[in-house]
DRENDO-1510 file (C-alpha; in Angstrom, 1 decimal, always signed):
<recs>
REC; n; res; u; v; w
REC; 1; UNK; -30.4; +4.1; +37.2 .
REC; 2; UNK; -28.9; +0.8; +36.5 .
REC; 3; UNK; -29.2; -0.7; +32.8 .
REC; 4; UNK; -29.0; -4.6; +32.5 .
REC; 5; UNK; -27.2; -5.1; +29.3 .
REC; 6; UNK; -28.4; -8.5; +29.1 .
REC; 7; UNK; -32.0; -7.0; +28.9 .
REC; 8; UNK; -30.9; -3.9; +26.5 .
REC; 9; UNK; -31.3; -4.2; +22.7 .
REC; 10; UNK; -27.9; -3.2; +20.8 .
REC; 11; UNK; -29.3; -0.1; +19.9 .
REC; 12; UNK; -30.0; +1.4; +23.0 .
REC; 13; UNK; -26.7; -0.3; +24.2 .
REC; 14; UNK; -24.6; +1.5; +21.5 .
REC; 15; UNK; -26.3; +5.1; +22.5 .
REC; 16; UNK; -25.5; +4.6; +26.2 .
REC; 17; UNK; -21.7; +3.5; +25.7 .
REC; 18; UNK; -21.3; +6.6; +23.1 .
REC; 19; UNK; -22.5; +9.0; +25.5 .
REC; 20; UNK; -20.7; +7.4; +28.5 .
REC; 21; UNK; -17.1; +6.4; +26.9 .
REC; 22; UNK; -16.3; +10.1; +26.4 .
REC; 23; UNK; -14.5; +12.1; +25.0 .
REC; 24; UNK; -13.3; +9.7; +22.1 .
REC; 25; UNK; -10.5; +10.3; +19.7 .
REC; 26; UNK; -11.4; +10.5; +16.2 .
REC; 27; UNK; -9.4; +8.4; +13.5 .
REC; 28; UNK; -10.0; +10.3; +10.1 .
REC; 29; UNK; -8.9; +7.4; +7.4 .
REC; 30; UNK; -8.3; +7.7; +4.0 .
REC; 31; UNK; -7.9; +4.7; +1.8 .
REC; 32; UNK; -8.0; +3.9; -2.1 .
REC; 33; UNK; -11.5; +3.1; -3.8 .
REC; 34; UNK; -11.5; +0.6; -6.6 .
REC; 35; UNK; -11.9; +3.3; -9.1 .
REC; 36; UNK; -8.6; +4.7; -7.9 .
REC; 37; UNK; -10.6; +7.7; -6.3 .
REC; 38; UNK; -10.2; +8.0; -2.1 .
REC; 39; UNK; -12.6; +7.6; +0.6 .
REC; 40; UNK; -12.6; +9.6; +3.6 .
REC; 41; UNK; -14.2; +8.4; +6.7 .
REC; 42; UNK; -14.0; +9.4; +10.4 .
REC; 43; UNK; -14.4; +6.6; +13.2 .
REC; 44; UNK; -14.5; +7.4; +17.0 .
REC; 45; UNK; -14.2; +3.7; +18.2 .
REC; 46; UNK; -10.6; +4.2; +18.1 .
REC; 47; UNK; -7.3; +3.7; +20.5 .
REC; 48; UNK; -3.8; +3.1; +20.7 .
REC; 49; UNK; -3.3; -0.9; +21.9 .
REC; 50; UNK; +0.9; -1.3; +21.4 .
REC; 51; UNK; +4.0; +0.4; +20.9 .
REC; 52; UNK; +5.6; -2.7; +19.7 .
REC; 53; UNK; +4.6; -3.3; +17.1 .
REC; 54; UNK; +2.9; +0.1; +16.9 .
REC; 55; UNK; -0.7; -0.7; +16.8 .
REC; 56; UNK; -3.8; +1.0; +16.6 .
REC; 57; UNK; -7.1; +0.0; +16.9 .
REC; 58; UNK; -10.5; +1.3; +15.3 .
REC; 59; UNK; -13.7; -0.5; +15.0 .
REC; 60; UNK; -15.7; -0.4; +12.1 .
REC; 61; UNK; -19.4; -1.4; +11.4 .
REC; 62; UNK; -21.4; -1.9; +8.4 .
REC; 63; UNK; -23.6; +0.7; +6.8 .
REC; 64; UNK; -27.3; +0.6; +7.8 .
REC; 65; UNK; -28.3; -2.0; +4.8 .
REC; 66; UNK; -25.5; -4.2; +6.3 .
REC; 67; UNK; -23.4; -3.6; +3.4 .
REC; 68; UNK; -19.3; -3.1; +4.2 .
REC; 69; UNK; -18.4; +0.4; +5.0 .
REC; 70; UNK; -16.1; +1.5; +2.1 .
REC; 71; UNK; -13.3; +2.0; +4.6 .
REC; 72; UNK; -13.3; -1.5; +5.6 .
REC; 73; UNK; -13.7; -2.7; +2.2 .
REC; 74; UNK; -10.9; -0.7; +0.9 .
REC; 75; UNK; -9.1; -2.1; +3.9 .
REC; 76; UNK; -9.8; -5.5; +3.3 .
REC; 77; UNK; -8.5; -5.5; -0.2 .
REC; 78; UNK; -5.9; -2.7; -0.3 .
REC; 79; UNK; -4.4; -3.8; +3.2 .
REC; 80; UNK; -3.4; +0.1; +3.8 .
REC; 81; UNK; -4.8; +3.3; +5.0 .
REC; 82; UNK; -3.5; +6.9; +6.0 .
REC; 83; UNK; -5.1; +7.7; +9.5 .
REC; 84; UNK; -5.5; +11.5; +10.6 .
REC; 85; UNK; -6.0; +13.1; +13.8 .
REC; 86; UNK; -8.3; +15.9; +12.8 .
REC; 87; UNK; -7.7; +19.7; +14.4 .
REC; 88; UNK; -10.9; +21.8; +15.1 .
REC; 89; UNK; -10.2; +23.5; +11.7 .
REC; 90; UNK; -11.2; +20.5; +9.8 .
REC; 91; UNK; -14.6; +20.2; +11.9 .
REC; 92; UNK; -17.0; +21.0; +9.0 .
REC; 93; UNK; -15.0; +18.6; +6.7 .
REC; 94; UNK; -14.8; +16.0; +9.3 .
REC; 95; UNK; -18.7; +16.1; +10.0 .
REC; 96; UNK; -19.1; +16.5; +6.0 .
REC; 97; UNK; -17.0; +13.1; +5.5 .
REC; 98; UNK; -19.4; +11.2; +7.8 .
REC; 99; UNK; -22.2; +11.1; +5.0 .
REC; 100; UNK; -23.2; +7.6; +3.6 .
REC; 101; UNK; -22.4; +8.1; -0.1 .
REC; 102; UNK; -22.5; +5.6; -3.2 .
REC; 103; UNK; -19.3; +3.2; -3.1 .
REC; 104; UNK; -16.6; +5.1; -5.4 .
REC; 105; UNK; -17.8; +8.6; -4.7 .
REC; 106; UNK; -15.1; +10.3; -3.1 .
REC; 107; UNK; -15.6; +12.5; +0.2 .
REC; 108; UNK; -12.7; +14.9; -1.1 .
REC; 109; UNK; -14.6; +16.0; -4.3 .
REC; 110; UNK; -16.8; +18.8; -2.7 .
REC; 111; UNK; -14.4; +19.2; +0.4 .
REC; 112; UNK; -12.2; +22.2; +1.1 .
REC; 113; UNK; -9.2; +19.7; +1.7 .
REC; 114; UNK; -6.3; +19.2; -0.3 .
REC; 115; UNK; -4.0; +16.2; -0.6 .
REC; 116; UNK; +0.0; +16.1; -0.5 .
REC; 117; UNK; +2.5; +13.1; -1.3 .
REC; 118; UNK; +2.9; +10.8; +1.9 .
REC; 119; UNK; +3.5; +7.2; +1.5 .
REC; 120; UNK; +4.5; +5.3; -1.6 .
REC; 121; UNK; +0.7; +4.5; -2.7 .
REC; 122; UNK; -1.3; +6.9; -0.9 .
REC; 123; UNK; -1.4; +10.6; +0.1 .
REC; 124; UNK; -2.2; +12.5; +3.4 .
REC; 125; UNK; -4.6; +15.5; +4.0 .
REC; 126; UNK; -2.4; +18.6; +3.6 .
REC; 127; UNK; -4.6; +20.6; +6.2 .
REC; 128; UNK; -4.0; +17.8; +9.0 .
REC; 129; UNK; -1.1; +18.2; +11.6 .
REC; 130; UNK; -0.7; +14.5; +12.4 .
REC; 131; UNK; -1.1; +12.0; +9.9 .
REC; 132; UNK; -0.2; +8.1; +10.1 .
REC; 133; UNK; +0.6; +5.5; +7.4 .
REC; 134; UNK; -0.7; +2.3; +8.5 .
REC; 135; UNK; -1.1; -1.3; +7.2 .
REC; 136; UNK; -3.6; -3.6; +8.3 .
REC; 137; UNK; -2.2; -6.0; +11.1 .
REC; 138; UNK; -5.5; -8.1; +11.5 .
REC; 139; UNK; -9.1; -7.9; +11.4 .
REC; 140; UNK; -11.7; -9.6; +13.9 .
REC; 141; UNK; -15.4; -9.8; +13.4 .
REC; 142; UNK; -16.6; -9.0; +16.6 .
REC; 143; UNK; -19.5; -11.4; +18.1 .
REC; 144; UNK; -22.8; -11.2; +16.5 .
REC; 145; UNK; -22.3; -7.5; +15.5 .
REC; 146; UNK; -21.6; -6.1; +12.3 .
REC; 147; UNK; -18.2; -4.4; +13.6 .
REC; 148; UNK; -14.8; -5.5; +12.8 .
REC; 149; UNK; -11.9; -4.5; +15.0 .
REC; 150; UNK; -9.2; -3.3; +12.8 .
REC; 151; UNK; -5.5; -3.6; +13.9 .
REC; 152; UNK; -3.4; -0.9; +12.0 .
REC; 153; UNK; +0.4; -1.0; +12.3 .
REC; 154; UNK; +1.6; +2.5; +11.8 .
REC; 155; UNK; +4.9; +2.3; +9.4 .
REC; 156; UNK; +5.4; +6.2; +9.2 .
REC; 157; UNK; +4.1; +9.2; +11.1 .
REC; 158; UNK; +3.7; +13.0; +9.9 .
REC; 159; UNK; +3.6; +15.5; +12.6 .
REC; 160; UNK; +3.3; +19.3; +11.7 .
REC; 161; UNK; +7.0; +20.9; +12.3 .
REC; 162; UNK; +5.1; +23.9; +14.3 .
REC; 163; UNK; +3.4; +21.7; +16.8 .
REC; 164; UNK; +6.4; +19.4; +17.7 .
REC; 165; UNK; +9.8; +20.4; +19.7 .
REC; 166; UNK; +12.5; +18.4; +21.2 .
REC; 167; UNK; +13.2; +18.3; +25.0 .
REC; 168; UNK; +15.8; +16.1; +26.0 .
REC; 169; UNK; +15.6; +13.0; +24.5 .
REC; 170; UNK; +11.7; +13.2; +24.1 .
REC; 171; UNK; +9.9; +14.8; +21.4 .
REC; 172; UNK; +6.8; +16.9; +22.7 .
REC; 173; UNK; +3.9; +17.7; +20.9 .
REC; 174; UNK; +1.3; +20.9; +21.5 .
REC; 175; UNK; -1.8; +19.5; +21.9 .
REC; 176; UNK; -3.1; +23.1; +22.4 .
REC; 177; UNK; -1.5; +23.8; +18.9 .
REC; 178; UNK; -2.6; +20.3; +17.5 .
REC; 179; UNK; -6.0; +21.4; +18.8 .
REC; 180; UNK; -7.6; +17.6; +18.2 .
REC; 181; UNK; -11.5; +17.2; +17.9 .
REC; 182; UNK; -13.3; +14.5; +20.2 .
REC; 183; UNK; -16.7; +12.9; +19.9 .
REC; 184; UNK; -19.2; +12.9; +22.6 .
REC; 185; UNK; -22.8; +11.2; +21.9 .
REC; 186; UNK; -25.3; +12.4; +19.3 .
REC; 187; UNK; -24.2; +14.9; +17.4 .
REC; 188; UNK; -21.9; +16.5; +19.8 .
REC; 189; UNK; -17.9; +17.2; +19.5 .
REC; 190; UNK; -15.4; +18.3; +22.2 .
REC; 191; UNK; -12.3; +20.5; +22.0 .
REC; 192; UNK; -9.6; +20.8; +24.4 .
REC; 193; UNK; -10.2; +23.2; +27.1 .
REC; 194; UNK; -8.4; +23.4; +30.7 .
REC; 195; UNK; -5.8; +20.9; +30.6 .
REC; 196; UNK; -3.7; +19.2; +34.2 .
REC; 197; UNK; -0.4; +18.4; +34.4 .
REC; 198; UNK; +0.1; +16.2; +37.4 .
REC; 199; UNK; +3.5; +13.9; +37.4 .
REC; 200; UNK; +2.8; +10.4; +38.1 .
REC; 201; UNK; +4.3; +8.8; +41.1 .
REC; 202; UNK; +7.2; +6.5; +40.9 .
</recs>
């Protein structure tokens, strides 16, 4: 079956793309609200784009009423965030944090999650095995959509000591112990199953 995207509405394009571009890593982003509480939300339009500068990109849309999502609103104002890579152990808290709440109401209020000191002005989730303190490098609105490409520069990276070791001059992170969650289409998530190690040719 061929879908002509020039003849397909954006709603259908979204669902076709999110069910075929899989699995997608999840950025679990903590930002500061105007009332000094913390917003926490997951995003799966997310990837690495450069090591120098160390840049990630997260695409963030709007709420259904075309109001900016709280994360985007906070990023524009505060210019910083803490981005976590969620593990399977946090799956229910992660899914709950996707709920649409009134601005200023923190997803952490009813979550079984704890904060710990990290960046000068932002904490991180104590339960997360990977956390990155980022500043907003650039924001670009995308076409006619409500999405904005948020380029984030990684300034500090936290990795749990139990999932990292050094081999020669390289740091090796144990993905099985990190056990990251990824996003599929609809309401589906995926976790690591069988992995393959194949050396790249010279």
